[in-house]
LUMPADO-140357 format. One record per atom (N, C-alpha, C): x, y, z; residue in one letter. Coordinates in steps of 0.001 Angstrom, whole numbers, plus 500000, padded with zeros to 6 digits. Layout:
N
@xx = X&yy = Y&zz = Z&aa = A
...
END
This chain:
164
@xx = 278046&yy = 359234&zz = 959626&aa = X
@xx = 277121&yy = 358122&zz = 959522&aa = X
@xx = 276237&yy = 358253&zz = 958285&aa = X
@xx = 276321&yy = 359353&zz = 957578&aa = X
@xx = 275564&yy = 359501&zz = 956338&aa = X
@xx = 275982&yy = 358455&zz = 955326&aa = X
@xx = 277284&yy = 358224&zz = 955227&aa = X
@xx = 277771&yy = 357198&zz = 954307&aa = X
@xx = 277272&yy = 355826&zz = 954727&aa = X
@xx = 277213&yy = 355585&zz = 956030&aa = X
@xx = 276711&yy = 354302&zz = 956523&aa = X
@xx = 275279&yy = 354057&zz = 956088&aa = X
@xx = 274463&yy = 355093&zz = 956130&aa = X
@xx = 273070&yy = 354968&zz = 955700&aa = X
@xx = 273002&yy = 354648&zz = 954222&aa = X
@xx = 273779&yy = 355363&zz = 953433&aa = X
@xx = 273784&yy = 355104&zz = 951994&aa = X
@xx = 274319&yy = 353712&zz = 951698&aa = X
@xx = 275366&yy = 353302&zz = 952407&aa = X
@xx = 275951&yy = 351989&zz = 952153&aa = X
@xx = 274953&yy = 350861&zz = 952424&aa = X
@xx = 274052&yy = 351076&zz = 953358&aa = X
@xx = 273045&yy = 350047&zz = 953665&aa = X
@xx = 271954&yy = 349971&zz = 952602&aa = X
@xx = 271776&yy = 351022&zz = 951809&aa = X
@xx = 270736&yy = 351032&zz = 950791&aa = X
@xx = 271286&yy = 351225&zz = 949390&aa = X
@xx = 272473&yy = 350740&zz = 949137&aa = X
@xx = 273143&yy = 350951&zz = 947855&aa = X
@xx = 272315&yy = 350554&zz = 946644&aa = X
@xx = 271597&yy = 349464&zz = 946738&aa = X
@xx = 270888&yy = 348955&zz = 945568&aa = X
@xx = 269816&yy = 349909&zz = 945057&aa = X
@xx = 269529&yy = 350959&zz = 945790&aa = X
@xx = 268558&yy = 351951&zz = 945344&aa = X
@xx = 269166&yy = 352916&zz = 944330&aa = X
@xx = 270485&yy = 352891&zz = 944166&aa = X
@xx = 271170&yy = 353884&zz = 943349&aa = X
@xx = 272014&yy = 353234&zz = 942253&aa = X
@xx = 272111&yy = 353916&zz = 941101&aa = X
@xx = 272997&yy = 353484&zz = 940023&aa = X
@xx = 274407&yy = 354040&zz = 940216&aa = X
@xx = 274462&yy = 355203&zz = 940844&aa = X
@xx = 275737&yy = 355866&zz = 941131&aa = X
@xx = 275667&yy = 356437&zz = 942528&aa = X
@xx = 276794&yy = 356417&zz = 943200&aa = X
@xx = 276850&yy = 356923&zz = 944568&aa = X
@xx = 278114&yy = 357754&zz = 944741&aa = X
@xx = 277970&yy = 358887&zz = 945427&aa = X
@xx = 279110&yy = 359712&zz = 945810&aa = X
@xx = 279224&yy = 359633&zz = 947324&aa = X
@xx = 280366&yy = 359187&zz = 947795&aa = X
@xx = 280639&yy = 359093&zz = 949229&aa = X
@xx = 281705&yy = 360123&zz = 949567&aa = X
@xx = 281330&yy = 361092&zz = 950407&aa = X
@xx = 282197&yy = 362218&zz = 950705&aa = X
@xx = 282764&yy = 362082&zz = 952120&aa = X
@xx = 284073&yy = 362139&zz = 952206&aa = X
@xx = 284791&yy = 362125&zz = 953475&aa = X
@xx = 284387&yy = 360973&zz = 954400&aa = X
@xx = 284523&yy = 359736&zz = 953944&aa = X
@xx = 284208&yy = 358633&zz = 954857&aa = X
@xx = 285144&yy = 358660&zz = 956065&aa = X
@xx = 284561&yy = 358452&zz = 957229&aa = X
@xx = 285337&yy = 358510&zz = 958468&aa = X
@xx = 285652&yy = 357131&zz = 959022&aa = X
@xx = 284828&yy = 356164&zz = 958676&aa = X
@xx = 285003&yy = 354800&zz = 959175&aa = X
@xx = 284309&yy = 353871&zz = 958204&aa = X
@xx = 284641&yy = 352596&zz = 958302&aa = X
@xx = 284033&yy = 351606&zz = 957418&aa = X
@xx = 283434&yy = 350495&zz = 958273&aa = X
@xx = 284179&yy = 349449&zz = 958502&aa = X
@xx = 283663&yy = 348357&zz = 959328&aa = X
@xx = 284419&yy = 348243&zz = 960651&aa = X
@xx = 285055&yy = 349328&zz = 961021&aa = X
@xx = 285724&yy = 349459&zz = 962313&aa = X
@xx = 285312&yy = 350803&zz = 962904&aa = X
@xx = 285306&yy = 350930&zz = 964232&aa = X
@xx = 284983&yy = 352237&zz = 964823&aa = X
@xx = 285997&yy = 353303&zz = 964406&aa = X
@xx = 285606&yy = 354533&zz = 964521&aa = X
@xx = 286468&yy = 355665&zz = 964191&aa = X
@xx = 287749&yy = 355643&zz = 965039&aa = X
@xx = 288807&yy = 356139&zz = 964443&aa = X
@xx = 290071&yy = 356222&zz = 965177&aa = X
@xx = 290150&yy = 357502&zz = 966008&aa = X
@xx = 289284&yy = 358458&zz = 965749&aa = X
@xx = 289333&yy = 359741&zz = 966442&aa = X
@xx = 288140&yy = 359927&zz = 967379&aa = X
@xx = 287794&yy = 358907&zz = 968123&aa = X
@xx = 286631&yy = 358960&zz = 969008&aa = X
@xx = 286729&yy = 360077&zz = 970043&aa = X
@xx = 287918&yy = 360382&zz = 970501&aa = X
@xx = 288088&yy = 361399&zz = 971539&aa = X
@xx = 287539&yy = 362756&zz = 971107&aa = X
@xx = 287673&yy = 363099&zz = 969843&aa = X
@xx = 287169&yy = 364380&zz = 969359&aa = X
@xx = 285651&yy = 364445&zz = 969479&aa = X
@xx = 284981&yy = 363338&zz = 969205&aa = X
@xx = 283519&yy = 363302&zz = 969324&aa = X
@xx = 283090&yy = 363398&zz = 970787&aa = X
@xx = 283819&yy = 362736&zz = 971659&aa = X
@xx = 283485&yy = 362785&zz = 973083&aa = X
@xx = 283693&yy = 364188&zz = 973659&aa = X
@xx = 284735&yy = 364857&zz = 973217&aa = X
@xx = 284974&yy = 366238&zz = 973645&aa = X
@xx = 283823&yy = 367132&zz = 973203&aa = X
@xx = 283401&yy = 366976&zz = 971972&aa = X
@xx = 282284&yy = 367766&zz = 971456&aa = X
@xx = 281001&yy = 367451&zz = 972214&aa = X
@xx = 280742&yy = 366184&zz = 972494&aa = X
@xx = 279528&yy = 365793&zz = 973227&aa = X
@xx = 279495&yy = 366430&zz = 974616&aa = X
@xx = 280626&yy = 366407&zz = 975317&aa = X
@xx = 280682&yy = 367022&zz = 976653&aa = X
@xx = 280420&yy = 368520&zz = 976584&aa = X
@xx = 280970&yy = 369175&zz = 975582&aa = X
@xx = 280771&yy = 370619&zz = 975439&aa = X
@xx = 279312&yy = 370941&zz = 975119&aa = X
@xx = 278667&yy = 370127&zz = 974305&aa = X
@xx = 277251&yy = 370336&zz = 973988&aa = X
@xx = 276406&yy = 370164&zz = 975245&aa = X
@xx = 276688&yy = 369123&zz = 976018&aa = X
@xx = 275922&yy = 368863&zz = 977244&aa = X
@xx = 276009&yy = 370014&zz = 978233&aa = X
@xx = 277179&yy = 370621&zz = 978339&aa = X
@xx = 277363&yy = 371709&zz = 979302&aa = X
@xx = 277027&yy = 373069&zz = 978700&aa = X
@xx = 276610&yy = 373087&zz = 977440&aa = X
@xx = 276241&yy = 374322&zz = 976738&aa = X
@xx = 277383&yy = 375346&zz = 976728&aa = X
@xx = 278599&yy = 374853&zz = 976672&aa = X
@xx = 279784&yy = 375708&zz = 976659&aa = X
@xx = 280099&yy = 376071&zz = 975204&aa = X
@xx = 279569&yy = 377200&zz = 974761&aa = X
@xx = 279699&yy = 377584&zz = 973360&aa = X
@xx = 281148&yy = 377744&zz = 972921&aa = X
@xx = 281997&yy = 378248&zz = 973791&aa = X
@xx = 283408&yy = 378425&zz = 973430&aa = X
@xx = 284070&yy = 377066&zz = 973183&aa = X
@xx = 283795&yy = 376095&zz = 974044&aa = X
@xx = 284367&yy = 374743&zz = 973862&aa = X
@xx = 283775&yy = 374049&zz = 972646&aa = X
@xx = 282482&yy = 374246&zz = 972399&aa = X
@xx = 281860&yy = 373654&zz = 971200&aa = X
@xx = 282521&yy = 374233&zz = 969956&aa = X
@xx = 282632&yy = 375561&zz = 969914&aa = X
@xx = 283242&yy = 376216&zz = 968749&aa = X
@xx = 284663&yy = 375722&zz = 968533&aa = X
@xx = 285420&yy = 375573&zz = 969616&aa = X
@xx = 286789&yy = 375095&zz = 969481&aa = X
@xx = 286828&yy = 373651&zz = 968978&aa = X
@xx = 285939&yy = 372813&zz = 969505&aa = X
@xx = 285892&yy = 371419&zz = 969046&aa = X
@xx = 285523&yy = 371346&zz = 967563&aa = X
@xx = 284592&yy = 372158&zz = 967140&aa = X
@xx = 284204&yy = 372178&zz = 965725&aa = X
@xx = 285341&yy = 372700&zz = 964855&aa = X
@xx = 286005&yy = 373734&zz = 965324&aa = X
@xx = 287145&yy = 374277&zz = 964586&aa = X
@xx = 288253&yy = 373244&zz = 964469&aa = X
@xx = 288514&yy = 372532&zz = 965565&aa = X
@xx = 289555&yy = 371500&zz = 965558&aa = X
@xx = 289197&yy = 370339&zz = 964640&aa = X
@xx = 287908&yy = 370149&zz = 964369&aa = X
@xx = 287486&yy = 369051&zz = 963491&aa = X
@xx = 287734&yy = 369371&zz = 962020&aa = X
@xx = 288066&yy = 370609&zz = 961732&aa = X
@xx = 288320&yy = 371019&zz = 960350&aa = X
@xx = 289784&yy = 370767&zz = 960008&aa = X
@xx = 290081&yy = 370622&zz = 958724&aa = X
@xx = 291480&yy = 370418&zz = 958338&aa = X
@xx = 292366&yy = 371548&zz = 958849&aa = X
@xx = 293536&yy = 371199&zz = 959303&aa = X
@xx = 294452&yy = 372162&zz = 959908&aa = X
@xx = 294716&yy = 373361&zz = 959003&aa = X
@xx = 294742&yy = 373136&zz = 957714&aa = X
@xx = 295062&yy = 374203&zz = 956765&aa = X
@xx = 294044&yy = 375339&zz = 956765&aa = X
@xx = 292828&yy = 375094&zz = 957274&aa = X
@xx = 291787&yy = 376133&zz = 957230&aa = X
@xx = 291254&yy = 376531&zz = 958599&aa = X
@xx = 291724&yy = 375932&zz = 959656&aa = X
@xx = 291154&yy = 376150&zz = 960995&aa = X
@xx = 291097&yy = 377602&zz = 961439&aa = X
@xx = 292048&yy = 378389&zz = 961014&aa = X
@xx = 292117&yy = 379761&zz = 961493&aa = X
@xx = 291545&yy = 380779&zz = 960505&aa = X
@xx = 290933&yy = 380320&zz = 959438&aa = X
@xx = 290293&yy = 381239&zz = 958491&aa = X
@xx = 289075&yy = 381875&zz = 959144&aa = X
@xx = 288791&yy = 383088&zz = 958801&aa = X
@xx = 287670&yy = 383800&zz = 959421&aa = X
@xx = 286333&yy = 383126&zz = 959136&aa = X
@xx = 286149&yy = 382582&zz = 957936&aa = X
@xx = 284872&yy = 381923&zz = 957639&aa = X
@xx = 284698&yy = 380638&zz = 958442&aa = X
@xx = 285786&yy = 379938&zz = 958717&aa = X
@xx = 285719&yy = 378729&zz = 959547&aa = X
@xx = 285419&yy = 379110&zz = 960992&aa = X
@xx = 286054&yy = 380165&zz = 961468&aa = X
@xx = 285789&yy = 380632&zz = 962833&aa = X
@xx = 284333&yy = 381084&zz = 962975&aa = X
@xx = 283830&yy = 381824&zz = 961999&aa = X
@xx = 282426&yy = 382264&zz = 962035&aa = X
@xx = 281481&yy = 381064&zz = 962003&aa = X
@xx = 281767&yy = 380099&zz = 961142&aa = X
@xx = 280945&yy = 378888&zz = 961043&aa = X
@xx = 280948&yy = 378140&zz = 962376&aa = X
@xx = 282113&yy = 377991&zz = 962983&aa = X
@xx = 282234&yy = 377271&zz = 964258&aa = X
@xx = 281421&yy = 377941&zz = 965358&aa = X
@xx = 281508&yy = 379261&zz = 965427&aa = X
@xx = 280748&yy = 379991&zz = 966449&aa = X
@xx = 279242&yy = 379883&zz = 966223&aa = X
@xx = 278813&yy = 380007&zz = 964974&aa = X
@xx = 277377&yy = 379919&zz = 964673&aa = X
@xx = 276832&yy = 378529&zz = 964995&aa = X
@xx = 277561&yy = 377478&zz = 964623&aa = X
@xx = 277113&yy = 376105&zz = 964929&aa = X
@xx = 277124&yy = 375875&zz = 966434&aa = X
@xx = 278121&yy = 376431&zz = 967125&aa = X
@xx = 278207&yy = 376267&zz = 968583&aa = X
@xx = 276973&yy = 376849&zz = 969252&aa = X
@xx = 276553&yy = 377993&zz = 968808&aa = X
@xx = 275355&yy = 378620&zz = 969382&aa = X
@xx = 274125&yy = 377730&zz = 969162&aa = X
@xx = 274028&yy = 377122&zz = 967993&aa = X
@xx = 272903&yy = 376235&zz = 967688&aa = X
@xx = 272944&yy = 374944&zz = 968509&aa = X
@xx = 274134&yy = 374423&zz = 968741&aa = X
@xx = 274283&yy = 373129&zz = 969412&aa = X
@xx = 274237&yy = 373209&zz = 970940&aa = X
@xx = 274615&yy = 374333&zz = 971498&aa = X
@xx = 274744&yy = 374468&zz = 972951&aa = X
@xx = 273469&yy = 374036&zz = 973676&aa = X
@xx = 273612&yy = 373038&zz = 974527&aa = X
@xx = 272494&yy = 372545&zz = 975324&aa = X
@xx = 271454&yy = 371750&zz = 974551&aa = X
@xx = 271735&yy = 371419&zz = 973300&aa = X
@xx = 270765&yy = 370669&zz = 972495&aa = X
@xx = 270769&yy = 369192&zz = 972883&aa = X
@xx = 269856&yy = 368462&zz = 972299&aa = X
@xx = 269755&yy = 367022&zz = 972555&aa = X
@xx = 270719&yy = 366198&zz = 971701&aa = X
@xx = 271581&yy = 366847&zz = 970956&aa = X
@xx = 272463&yy = 366127&zz = 970028&aa = X
@xx = 273686&yy = 365506&zz = 970687&aa = X
@xx = 273940&yy = 365800&zz = 971941&aa = X
@xx = 275132&yy = 365263&zz = 972607&aa = X
@xx = 275142&yy = 363739&zz = 972600&aa = X
@xx = 273999&yy = 363117&zz = 972839&aa = X
@xx = 273936&yy = 361649&zz = 972859&aa = X
@xx = 274267&yy = 361074&zz = 971484&aa = X
@xx = 273778&yy = 361714&zz = 970432&aa = X
@xx = 274070&yy = 361240&zz = 969086&aa = X
@xx = 275560&yy = 361378&zz = 968777&aa = X
@xx = 276139&yy = 362507&zz = 969134&aa = X
@xx = 277565&yy = 362725&zz = 968897&aa = X
@xx = 278381&yy = 361700&zz = 969673&aa = X
@xx = 277983&yy = 361420&zz = 970896&aa = X
@xx = 278679&yy = 360423&zz = 971714&aa = X
@xx = 278580&yy = 359029&zz = 971056&aa = X
@xx = 277417&yy = 358699&zz = 970526&aa = X
@xx = 277239&yy = 357398&zz = 969864&aa = X
@xx = 278121&yy = 357288&zz = 968622&aa = X
@xx = 278274&yy = 358371&zz = 967886&aa = X
@xx = 279119&yy = 358350&zz = 966688&aa = X
@xx = 280555&yy = 357973&zz = 967002&aa = X
@xx = 280992&yy = 358290&zz = 968200&aa = X
@xx = 282379&yy = 358033&zz = 968579&aa = X
@xx = 282733&yy = 356552&zz = 968515&aa = X
@xx = 281767&yy = 355692&zz = 968752&aa = X
@xx = 282083&yy = 354260&zz = 968846&aa = X
@xx = 281401&yy = 353406&zz = 967781&aa = X
@xx = 280580&yy = 354000&zz = 966964&aa = X
@xx = 279868&yy = 353210&zz = 965957&aa = X
@xx = 280699&yy = 353038&zz = 964694&aa = X
@xx = 280347&yy = 352009&zz = 963964&aa = X
@xx = 280935&yy = 351785&zz = 962648&aa = X
@xx = 279780&yy = 351757&zz = 961648&aa = X
@xx = 279966&yy = 352324&zz = 960465&aa = X
@xx = 278862&yy = 352423&zz = 959512&aa = X
@xx = 278298&yy = 351083&zz = 959044&aa = X
@xx = 279171&yy = 350110&zz = 958801&aa = X
@xx = 278705&yy = 348808&zz = 958314&aa = X
@xx = 279388&yy = 347699&zz = 959106&aa = X
@xx = 278813&yy = 346500&zz = 959025&aa = X
@xx = 279373&yy = 345368&zz = 959755&aa = X
@xx = 280535&yy = 344701&zz = 959022&aa = X
@xx = 280415&yy = 344586&zz = 957694&aa = X
@xx = 281432&yy = 343857&zz = 956933&aa = X
@xx = 281577&yy = 344474&zz = 955546&aa = X
@xx = 282749&yy = 344979&zz = 955258&aa = X
@xx = 282980&yy = 345618&zz = 953950&aa = X
@xx = 282774&yy = 344661&zz = 952782&aa = X
@xx = 282911&yy = 343372&zz = 953013&aa = X
@xx = 282703&yy = 342392&zz = 951940&aa = X
@xx = 281284&yy = 342468&zz = 951380&aa = X
@xx = 280337&yy = 342941&zz = 952186&aa = X
@xx = 278954&yy = 343080&zz = 951721&aa = X
@xx = 278823&yy = 344101&zz = 950598&aa = X
@xx = 279798&yy = 344977&zz = 950442&aa = X
@xx = 279732&yy = 346027&zz = 949429&aa = X
@xx = 280247&yy = 345570&zz = 948070&aa = X
@xx = 280994&yy = 344487&zz = 948037&aa = X
@xx = 281645&yy = 344047&zz = 946807&aa = X
@xx = 280661&yy = 343660&zz = 945709&aa = X
@xx = 279433&yy = 343342&zz = 946049&aa = X
@xx = 278446&yy = 342951&zz = 945049&aa = X
@xx = 277717&yy = 344112&zz = 944407&aa = X
@xx = 277995&yy = 345327&zz = 944814&aa = X
@xx = 277306&yy = 346484&zz = 944259&aa = X
@xx = 277744&yy = 346696&zz = 942814&aa = X
@xx = 276777&yy = 346723&zz = 941888&aa = X
@xx = 277079&yy = 346820&zz = 940460&aa = X
@xx = 277199&yy = 348254&zz = 939964&aa = X
@xx = 276776&yy = 349212&zz = 940762&aa = X
@xx = 276818&yy = 350609&zz = 940334&aa = X
@xx = 278201&yy = 351213&zz = 940446&aa = X
@xx = 278277&yy = 352468&zz = 940005&aa = X
@xx = 279538&yy = 353198&zz = 940049&aa = X
@xx = 279605&yy = 354033&zz = 941323&aa = X
@xx = 280813&yy = 354161&zz = 941856&aa = X
@xx = 281015&yy = 354860&zz = 943121&aa = X
@xx = 282150&yy = 355867&zz = 942968&aa = X
@xx = 281905&yy = 357069&zz = 943466&aa = X
@xx = 282952&yy = 358078&zz = 943588&aa = X
@xx = 283177&yy = 358291&zz = 945070&aa = X
@xx = 284419&yy = 358148&zz = 945507&aa = X
@xx = 284783&yy = 358391&zz = 946905&aa = X
@xx = 285665&yy = 359634&zz = 946932&aa = X
@xx = 285211&yy = 360646&zz = 947681&aa = X
@xx = 285960&yy = 361895&zz = 947815&aa = X
@xx = 286636&yy = 361944&zz = 949173&aa = X
@xx = 287919&yy = 362272&zz = 949154&aa = X
@xx = 288687&yy = 362390&zz = 950393&aa = X
@xx = 289562&yy = 363628&zz = 950300&aa = X
@xx = 290176&yy = 363978&zz = 951433&aa = X
@xx = 291108&yy = 365090&zz = 951432&aa = X
@xx = 292279&yy = 364758&zz = 952343&aa = X
@xx = 293421&yy = 365197&zz = 951940&aa = X
@xx = 294613&yy = 365018&zz = 952761&aa = X
@xx = 294529&yy = 365932&zz = 953978&aa = X
@xx = 295150&yy = 365520&zz = 955056&aa = X
@xx = 295254&yy = 366371&zz = 956229&aa = X
@xx = 293990&yy = 366484&zz = 957055&aa = X
@xx = 293113&yy = 365503&zz = 956986&aa = X
@xx = 291853&yy = 365532&zz = 957741&aa = X
@xx = 291851&yy = 364337&zz = 958693&aa = X
@xx = 292180&yy = 364582&zz = 959948&aa = X
@xx = 292305&yy = 363497&zz = 960924&aa = X
@xx = 290986&yy = 362790&zz = 961196&aa = X
@xx = 289865&yy = 363488&zz = 961077&aa = X
@xx = 288569&yy = 362848&zz = 961340&aa = X
@xx = 288070&yy = 362017&zz = 960164&aa = X
@xx = 288631&yy = 362258&zz = 958998&aa = X
@xx = 288236&yy = 361529&zz = 957792&aa = X
@xx = 289511&yy = 361064&zz = 957077&aa = X
@xx = 290183&yy = 360067&zz = 957633&aa = X
@xx = 291487&yy = 359652&zz = 957101&aa = X
@xx = 291417&yy = 359158&zz = 955656&aa = X
@xx = 292398&yy = 359563&zz = 954870&aa = X
@xx = 292477&yy = 359126&zz = 953474&aa = X
@xx = 292493&yy = 357602&zz = 953400&aa = X
@xx = 293119&yy = 356956&zz = 954369&aa = X
@xx = 293213&yy = 355497&zz = 954351&aa = X
@xx = 291822&yy = 354845&zz = 954328&aa = X
@xx = 290876&yy = 355425&zz = 955029&aa = X
@xx = 289508&yy = 354891&zz = 955031&aa = X
@xx = 288901&yy = 355029&zz = 953638&aa = X
@xx = 289126&yy = 356167&zz = 953000&aa = X
@xx = 288604&yy = 356376&zz = 951647&aa = X
@xx = 289225&yy = 355386&zz = 950664&aa = X
@xx = 290517&yy = 355139&zz = 950797&aa = X
@xx = 291201&yy = 354173&zz = 949930&aa = X
@xx = 290604&yy = 352783&zz = 950126&aa = X
@xx = 290449&yy = 352365&zz = 951384&aa = X
@xx = 289865&yy = 351051&zz = 951673&aa = X
@xx = 288447&yy = 350945&zz = 951121&aa = X
@xx = 287676&yy = 351996&zz = 951276&aa = X
@xx = 286297&yy = 351989&zz = 950785&aa = X
@xx = 286278&yy = 351873&zz = 949263&aa = X
@xx = 287088&yy = 352659&zz = 948581&aa = X
@xx = 287130&yy = 352604&zz = 947119&aa = X
@xx = 287585&yy = 351231&zz = 946630&aa = X
@xx = 288517&yy = 350614&zz = 947324&aa = X
@xx = 289011&yy = 349289&zz = 946925&aa = X
@xx = 287963&yy = 348200&zz = 947109&aa = X
@xx = 286954&yy = 348467&zz = 947898&aa = X
@xx = 285912&yy = 347485&zz = 948181&aa = X
@xx = 284945&yy = 347319&zz = 947009&aa = X
@xx = 284733&yy = 348380&zz = 946265&aa = X
@xx = 283763&yy = 348352&zz = 945166&aa = X
@xx = 284420&yy = 347976&zz = 943848&aa = X
@xx = 283719&yy = 347194&zz = 943017&aa = X
@xx = 284277&yy = 346824&zz = 941716&aa = X
@xx = 284428&yy = 348008&zz = 940762&aa = X
@xx = 283524&yy = 349005&zz = 940851&aa = X
@xx = 283560&yy = 350156&zz = 939944&aa = X
@xx = 283644&yy = 351446&zz = 940758&aa = X
@xx = 284787&yy = 351659&zz = 941362&aa = X
@xx = 284946&yy = 352853&zz = 942193&aa = X
@xx = 286069&yy = 353726&zz = 941681&aa = X
@xx = 285879&yy = 355001&zz = 941894&aa = X
@xx = 286912&yy = 355987&zz = 941584&aa = X
@xx = 287175&yy = 356778&zz = 942859&aa = X
@xx = 288428&yy = 356939&zz = 943182&aa = X
@xx = 288834&yy = 357685&zz = 944370&aa = X
@xx = 289423&yy = 359017&zz = 943934&aa = X
@xx = 288943&yy = 360077&zz = 944545&aa = X
@xx = 289469&yy = 361416&zz = 944285&aa = X
@xx = 289943&yy = 361978&zz = 945619&aa = X
@xx = 291251&yy = 362198&zz = 945737&aa = X
@xx = 291830&yy = 362746&zz = 946965&aa = X
@xx = 292307&yy = 364165&zz = 946667&aa = X
@xx = 291703&yy = 365113&zz = 947360&aa = X
@xx = 292071&yy = 366512&zz = 947178&aa = X
@xx = 293110&yy = 366921&zz = 948217&aa = X
@xx = 293861&yy = 367973&zz = 947933&aa = X
@xx = 294881&yy = 368417&zz = 948886&aa = X
@xx = 294262&yy = 368990&zz = 950150&aa = X
@xx = 295082&yy = 369221&zz = 951169&aa = X
@xx = 294571&yy = 369809&zz = 952411&aa = X
@xx = 293880&yy = 371147&zz = 952135&aa = X
@xx = 292969&yy = 371481&zz = 953017&aa = X
@xx = 292305&yy = 372769&zz = 952883&aa = X
@xx = 290800&yy = 372662&zz = 952999&aa = X
@xx = 290282&yy = 371475&zz = 952988&aa = X
@xx = 288855&yy = 371314&zz = 953181&aa = X
@xx = 288082&yy = 371295&zz = 951886&aa = X
@xx = 287345&yy = 370221&zz = 951680&aa = X
@xx = 286540&yy = 370101&zz = 950467&aa = X
@xx = 285545&yy = 371244&zz = 950345&aa = X
@xx = 284974&yy = 371635&zz = 951450&aa = X
@xx = 283960&yy = 372678&zz = 951403&aa = X
@xx = 284520&yy = 374072&zz = 951679&aa = X
@xx = 285763&yy = 374148&zz = 952113&aa = X
@xx = 286351&yy = 375452&zz = 952400&aa = X
@xx = 287226&yy = 375918&zz = 951249&aa = X
@xx = 288214&yy = 375150&zz = 950896&aa = X
@xx = 289198&yy = 375587&zz = 949911&aa = X
@xx = 288996&yy = 374994&zz = 948520&aa = X
@xx = 288207&yy = 373945&zz = 948429&aa = X
@xx = 288120&yy = 373226&zz = 947150&aa = X
@xx = 286685&yy = 373063&zz = 946633&aa = X
@xx = 285816&yy = 373998&zz = 946950&aa = X
@xx = 284414&yy = 373889&zz = 946529&aa = X
@xx = 284257&yy = 373742&zz = 945020&aa = X
@xx = 284951&yy = 374560&zz = 944278&aa = X
@xx = 284821&yy = 374517&zz = 942815&aa = X
@xx = 285258&yy = 373152&zz = 942278&aa = X
@xx = 286352&yy = 372639&zz = 942792&aa = X
@xx = 286847&yy = 371333&zz = 942342&aa = X
@xx = 285858&yy = 370227&zz = 942717&aa = X
@xx = 285295&yy = 370295&zz = 943904&aa = X
@xx = 284312&yy = 369295&zz = 944333&aa = X
@xx = 283102&yy = 369329&zz = 943400&aa = X
@xx = 282587&yy = 370521&zz = 943107&aa = X
@xx = 281443&yy = 370634&zz = 942191&aa = X
@xx = 281782&yy = 370036&zz = 940831&aa = X
@xx = 282967&yy = 370337&zz = 940329&aa = X
@xx = 283402&yy = 369832&zz = 939031&aa = X
@xx = 283477&yy = 368302&zz = 939025&aa = X
@xx = 284109&yy = 367734&zz = 940033&aa = X
@xx = 284293&yy = 366280&zz = 940096&aa = X
@xx = 282953&yy = 365567&zz = 940277&aa = X
@xx = 282129&yy = 366045&zz = 941199&aa = X
@xx = 280854&yy = 365384&zz = 941473&aa = X
@xx = 279902&yy = 365525&zz = 940290&aa = X
@xx = 279776&yy = 366726&zz = 939732&aa = X
@xx = 278855&yy = 366883&zz = 938607&aa = X
@xx = 279339&yy = 366093&zz = 937404&aa = X
@xx = 280643&yy = 366070&zz = 937186&aa = X
@xx = 281185&yy = 365262&zz = 936079&aa = X
@xx = 280868&yy = 363784&zz = 936263&aa = X
@xx = 281043&yy = 363287&zz = 937461&aa = X
@xx = 280767&yy = 361876&zz = 937752&aa = X
@xx = 279271&yy = 361556&zz = 937578&aa = X
@xx = 278430&yy = 362386&zz = 938122&aa = X
@xx = 276983&yy = 362112&zz = 938064&aa = X
@xx = 276409&yy = 362302&zz = 936675&aa = X
@xx = 277086&yy = 363081&zz = 935838&aa = X
@xx = 276583&yy = 363329&zz = 934483&aa = X
@xx = 277237&yy = 362466&zz = 933420&aa = X
@xx = 278118&yy = 361570&zz = 933807&aa = X
@xx = 278747&yy = 360661&zz = 932828&aa = X
@xx = 277685&yy = 359749&zz = 932226&aa = X
@xx = 277885&yy = 359414&zz = 930979&aa = X
@xx = 276951&yy = 358475&zz = 930324&aa = X
@xx = 277343&yy = 357054&zz = 930595&aa = X
END
């Protein structure tokens, strides 16, 4: 929903980077994953939370030790928290009402996506990039933007934001 917030206030920015859009003007296609996570948070089941978080990561990195450590640490933080209702709401919400509202944005947009990410389908990123008159789409290979491709993400984003 971070992208949804930015999309509602686009005119405040000359350039925008949208990372891993999950939905546009339709609800998410992977609502079940959010509902599973919400139930695990409500019951404070750290093992189920960690597994749900791990499953939300691209398949190519799910079993890496740093992903497993991250999942366990976040699970401990989330267990029994008040965030279950928010996670449940994310399952059915859509960031914006009508993608046509974005076509008037005069600024430049970079949309970052990754292959092999069921929660953030490349198709959504393609649709989002096609909506803007001045958009660039960057699709990275499987492995996770923040796990396997950090250096490339930094390079692409800093290059985009520093263009004249």
